[in-house]
C-alpha positions as CSV (number, residue, x, y, z in Angstrom):
1,M,79.4,49.4,54.9
2,T,77.0,51.8,52.4
3,T,77.1,55.1,51.5
4,K,73.9,56.1,53.5
5,K,75.5,54.4,56.8
6,I,78.6,56.2,56.2
7,N,77.2,59.4,55.8
8,G,75.1,58.9,58.9
9,L,78.2,58.3,60.9
10,K,79.6,61.5,59.0
11,A,76.7,63.5,60.8
12,Y,76.8,61.8,63.5
13,G,80.2,62.5,64.1
14,I,79.8,66.4,63.1
15,N,76.7,66.8,65.5
16,R,79.0,65.2,68.4
17,K,81.8,67.6,68.0
18,N,78.9,71.0,67.5
19,R,77.8,69.6,70.9
20,L,81.3,69.5,72.2
21,V,82.3,72.8,71.4
22,K,78.8,74.5,72.5
23,F,79.8,72.4,75.6
24,L,82.9,74.0,76.2
25,Q,81.8,77.7,75.4
26,H,78.4,77.9,77.6
27,S,78.6,75.7,80.9
28,S,80.0,76.3,83.7
29,A,82.1,72.4,83.4
30,G,83.0,73.4,79.8
31,I,84.6,76.7,80.9
32,A,86.1,74.8,83.9
33,I,87.6,72.3,81.4
34,A,89.0,74.8,79.2
35,T,90.7,76.9,81.8
36,L,92.2,73.5,83.1
37,V,93.6,72.7,79.7
38,Q,95.0,76.3,79.7
39,F,97.2,75.8,82.8
40,I,98.2,72.0,82.1
41,A,98.9,71.9,78.3
42,P,102.9,71.5,77.9
43,I,103.9,75.1,77.6
44,A,107.7,75.8,76.5
45,S,109.4,77.9,79.4
46,Y,111.5,80.4,77.4
47,G,114.7,82.6,79.2
48,A,113.8,86.4,78.9
49,V,116.1,89.8,80.1
50,L,114.6,90.4,83.5
51,L,117.0,93.7,83.2
52,G,120.1,95.0,81.0
53,N,121.7,97.0,78.6
54,Y,122.9,94.6,75.6
55,P,124.3,94.9,73.1
56,P,127.1,97.1,74.0
57,V,127.1,100.0,71.4
58,N,130.6,100.4,71.7
59,S,132.3,99.6,75.3
60,F,134.5,102.7,75.7
61,G,133.4,104.1,78.3
62,V,136.6,103.5,81.2
63,P,135.0,103.1,85.0
64,P,137.7,103.2,87.8
65,S,139.4,99.6,88.2
66,F,137.3,97.2,90.7
67,N,139.7,96.1,93.3
68,G,138.7,95.0,97.1
69,Q,137.6,98.5,97.9
70,R,135.6,99.6,95.1
71,Q,131.8,98.0,94.6
72,K,128.9,98.8,92.2
73,A,125.5,97.7,92.5
74,I,122.1,97.9,90.3
75,S,118.9,97.9,92.0
76,F,115.7,96.5,90.7
77,T,112.4,95.4,91.2
78,V,111.0,91.9,90.1
79,P,107.2,91.5,89.1
80,A,104.8,88.5,89.3
81,P,105.2,85.6,88.6
82,G,108.6,85.6,90.1
83,Y,111.9,84.8,87.8
84,T,114.3,81.9,88.0
85,L,118.2,83.0,87.4
86,D,119.6,81.9,84.4
87,S,122.7,84.0,83.9
88,V,124.5,87.3,84.4
89,V,126.5,88.5,81.7
90,L,129.0,91.3,82.6
91,R,131.3,93.4,79.8
92,L,134.6,93.4,81.4
93,S,138.5,94.5,80.6
94,N,141.6,93.2,81.7
95,F,139.8,90.0,83.6
96,D,141.9,87.3,83.2
97,L,140.2,83.9,84.1
98,E,143.1,82.4,85.4
99,T,144.5,85.5,88.0
100,E,140.9,87.8,88.5
101,T,137.9,86.8,90.2
102,A,134.6,89.1,90.4
103,L,132.5,88.7,93.1
104,L,128.9,88.5,92.3
105,Q,126.2,88.8,95.5
106,V,122.8,89.4,95.4
107,F,120.8,90.8,98.0
108,A,116.8,91.2,98.8
109,D,114.2,93.8,100.2
110,P,110.7,92.5,100.1
111,L,109.5,96.5,101.9
112,L,111.3,98.0,99.0
113,T,112.8,100.6,100.8
114,S,116.8,100.2,100.3
115,T,118.8,102.4,98.9
116,N,122.0,100.6,99.0
117,P,122.7,96.9,99.6
118,N,123.3,97.3,103.3
119,Q,119.9,97.7,103.7
120,A,118.5,94.9,102.2
121,T,119.4,91.0,103.3
122,L,122.2,88.7,101.3
123,Q,120.7,85.8,99.6
124,P,122.2,82.3,99.5
125,V,123.3,82.4,95.8
126,G,126.8,81.7,94.3
127,F,128.5,81.6,90.8
128,E,130.6,79.4,89.0
129,T,133.7,80.5,86.8
130,P,132.6,82.6,84.3
131,V,132.9,82.1,80.6
132,A,134.1,84.3,77.9
133,E,131.5,84.7,75.4
134,G,132.6,88.0,73.0
135,P,132.4,89.5,71.0
136,G,136.1,90.4,72.3
137,I,138.0,93.7,71.4
138,D,141.5,93.0,70.6
139,G,144.1,95.3,72.0
140,I,142.0,96.8,75.0
141,S,141.2,93.0,76.3
142,I,137.3,93.6,76.6
143,D,135.1,90.8,76.6
144,S,132.1,89.5,77.6
145,F,131.6,86.8,80.2
146,T,128.8,85.5,81.1
147,F,128.4,83.8,85.4
148,L,126.3,81.2,86.0
149,P,124.4,80.4,89.6
150,T,125.8,77.3,91.1
151,S,122.4,76.3,92.0
152,S,118.8,77.4,91.8
153,F,117.8,80.5,92.6
154,V,114.3,82.6,92.3
155,F,113.8,86.2,92.2
156,G,110.1,86.7,94.2
157,A,108.0,88.7,92.7
158,D,107.1,92.4,94.0
159,T,110.6,92.4,95.7
160,R,113.6,95.0,95.4
161,Y,117.0,93.1,94.4
162,W,120.5,94.6,94.7
163,L,123.1,92.8,92.1
164,L,126.5,93.8,93.9
165,V,129.9,93.2,91.7
166,S,132.9,93.4,93.5
167,A,136.8,92.2,93.2
168,A,138.3,89.8,95.1
169,N,141.1,90.6,97.4
170,G,144.6,90.9,94.9
171,S,141.8,91.3,91.7
172,E,141.6,93.9,89.4
173,F,139.7,94.7,86.5
174,E,137.1,97.1,84.9
175,W,133.7,96.8,84.6
176,R,133.0,99.1,81.0
177,A,130.3,101.4,80.1
178,D,128.9,102.5,76.9
179,N,130.3,106.1,76.0
180,P,128.3,108.2,76.3
181,P,126.7,106.3,78.9
182,T,122.9,106.9,77.9
183,N,121.8,103.0,77.8
184,V,119.8,102.8,81.2
185,P,119.2,99.1,81.8
186,T,115.6,97.8,81.0
187,G,113.7,94.7,80.8
188,I,111.1,92.9,82.6
189,A,112.2,94.2,85.9
190,S,111.8,97.7,86.9
191,F,115.2,99.6,87.4
192,N,115.4,101.0,90.2
193,G,119.0,102.6,90.3
194,W,123.1,102.1,90.9
195,S,124.7,102.7,94.0
196,G,128.3,102.5,94.5
197,S,130.9,101.9,97.3
198,L,135.0,103.0,97.8
199,D,135.1,101.6,101.1
200,G,134.6,98.1,100.5
201,G,131.0,98.1,101.1
202,T,130.9,100.3,104.8
203,T,129.0,103.5,103.0
204,Y,127.2,103.7,99.3
205,A,126.8,106.6,97.1
206,S,124.4,107.3,94.1
207,S,126.4,106.5,91.1
208,P,125.4,108.2,87.7
209,S,127.1,106.0,85.3
210,S,125.6,103.0,84.2
211,N,127.7,99.7,83.5
212,L,127.0,97.1,80.6
213,L,125.0,93.8,82.1
214,Q,122.6,91.2,81.6
215,I,120.5,89.6,83.6
216,N,118.5,86.4,82.3
217,A,116.1,84.4,84.1
218,T,113.1,82.4,83.0
219,P,109.5,82.9,84.7
220,V,108.5,80.6,87.7
221,P,105.5,78.2,85.7
222,F,102.3,77.8,87.8
223,E,102.2,74.9,90.3
224,F,99.5,72.5,89.1
225,S,97.4,70.3,91.9
226,P,96.7,66.9,90.2
227,A,93.8,66.5,92.3
228,L,92.4,69.4,91.8
229,G,92.4,69.2,87.8
230,L,91.7,65.5,88.3
231,G,88.5,66.5,90.1
232,A,87.7,69.4,88.0
233,L,87.8,67.0,84.5
234,L,86.0,64.1,86.3
235,S,83.1,66.6,87.2
236,A,83.1,67.9,83.6
237,L,82.9,64.7,81.9
238,T,80.2,63.3,84.5
239,I,78.2,66.2,83.4
240,F,78.9,66.2,79.8
241,K,77.7,62.1,79.6
242,L,80.1,61.9,76.4
243,G,78.3,58.3,76.2
244,K,74.7,59.7,75.6
245,P,73.1,62.0,73.1
246,K,71.8,65.3,75.0
247,I,70.1,68.1,73.6
248,W,71.3,71.9,74.6
């Protein structure tokens, strides 16, 4: 192939590329393709901190022991697009995996009016036996424990949730706090406050202490419609007419 032909092919290729870029930038079909690619391109999903006050500073704040009567709940509001629960991490002491059982429950309030879990609806989510993650503190049996959900659970957008922590009958442990307890939980969700009960959840009152936790979650992915996407792509390609040169 002669140099003249090679240069001609290169010039043709550059011209085609420039016309395609211009098409994508200025035509309605091009904008449709760009928008479509934005949504269907493979995007890695990364877990995020929905709410938490980790890492612990010292864990030396000692709240009263959790037992069958004492409970504590944290309230938060989840933004769009909603988040799939990955795990819950709690900083506990005197928690023996062989003899102690922590009960975690999730309550939802789509009206955003609840002031305690009793005014919200219990959600169908359970948790597996936790795993000690560390770093532990020798001598006072403090460690971080990760609780994984037994099935997929999605925190819906624009909904207030309560995560309630209690102990099964016969169990007793402490849910630690830093001292002084100035570590207000932060994250993607909006923190609403704490509520505690001393009578097994019959009544609740606002609680000033901030226990150590981290709720990890993954954003709910965009739901792509194959029919809609294919239609938009075919329409765009029809207008572009890849096989025929066209002057814009």
